[in-house]
C-alpha positions in Angstrom: 108.5 142.5 48.2 111.4 142.6 50.5 109.4 143.8 53.5 106.9 140.9 53.7 109.6 138.3 53.3 111.7 140.0 56.1 108.7 140.0 58.5 108.0 136.3 57.6 111.7 135.4 58.4 111.6 137.5 61.5 108.3 135.9 62.6 109.6 132.4 62.0 112.8 133.1 64.0 110.8 134.5 66.9 108.5 131.5 66.8 111.5 129.3 66.8 113.0 131.1 69.8 109.7 130.9 71.7 109.5 127.2 71.0 113.1 126.7 72.2 112.5 128.6 75.4 109.2 126.8 76.1 111.0 123.4 75.6 113.7 124.5 78.1 111.0 125.6 80.6 109.2 122.3 80.2 112.5 120.4 80.8 113.2 122.4 83.9 109.7 121.6 85.2 110.2 117.9 84.6 113.5 118.0 86.5 111.9 119.9 89.3 109.1 117.3 89.5 111.7 114.5 89.5 113.5 116.1 92.5 110.2 116.5 94.3 109.4 112.8 93.6 112.7 111.7 95.0 112.2 113.9 98.1 108.8 112.4 98.7 110.1 108.9 98.1 112.8 109.5 100.7 110.2 110.8 103.1 108.0 107.8 102.5 110.8 105.4 103.2 111.6 107.2 106.5 107.9 107.0 107.4 107.9 103.2 106.6 111.0 102.8 108.9 109.3 104.7 111.7 106.1 102.7 111.3 108.1 99.4 111.4 110.0 100.4 114.5 106.8 101.5 116.2 105.2 98.1 115.4 108.3 96.3 116.8 108.1 98.4 120.0 104.3 97.7 120.2 104.8 94.0 119.8 107.6 94.0 122.4 105.3 96.0 124.8 102.6 93.3 124.4 105.0 90.5 125.2 104.5 89.9 128.9 107.6 87.8 129.5 109.8 90.5 127.9 108.2 93.2 130.0 108.7 91.1 133.2 112.4 90.6 132.3 112.9 94.3 131.6 111.1 95.3 134.8 113.4 92.9 136.8 116.6 94.1 135.2 116.1 97.8 134.7 113.8 98.7 137.7 114.8 95.9 140.1 111.2 94.8 140.5 110.5 91.4 142.0 107.4 89.5 142.6 106.1 90.1 146.1 105.7 87.0 148.1 102.3 86.4 149.6 103.7 86.3 153.1 104.7 90.0 152.8 101.1 91.1 152.1 99.2 92.6 155.0 95.5 92.5 154.7 93.1 94.6 156.7 89.7 93.1 157.3 88.5 95.6 159.9 86.8 98.9 159.4 88.6 102.2 160.1 86.9 105.0 161.8 
């Protein structure tokens, strides 16, 4: 009589230990997924910042007056007067 009861107690204890370790494993997986989610959210926010800065740069590049001011200030470009243009109407051979 003592043997079956011992195996039953031993089986219940083993089942309890297995359940405890499985719960610990599940909790570790949840924590791992939370860290992965945080990493992906940070990456997403960085991509949003990059996209927004790219859109700002594109809108500034489309602005003709801002481009003209930048060209005049940074590259010292000026509008060429019409009197400085030389035109050739002849044919070169």
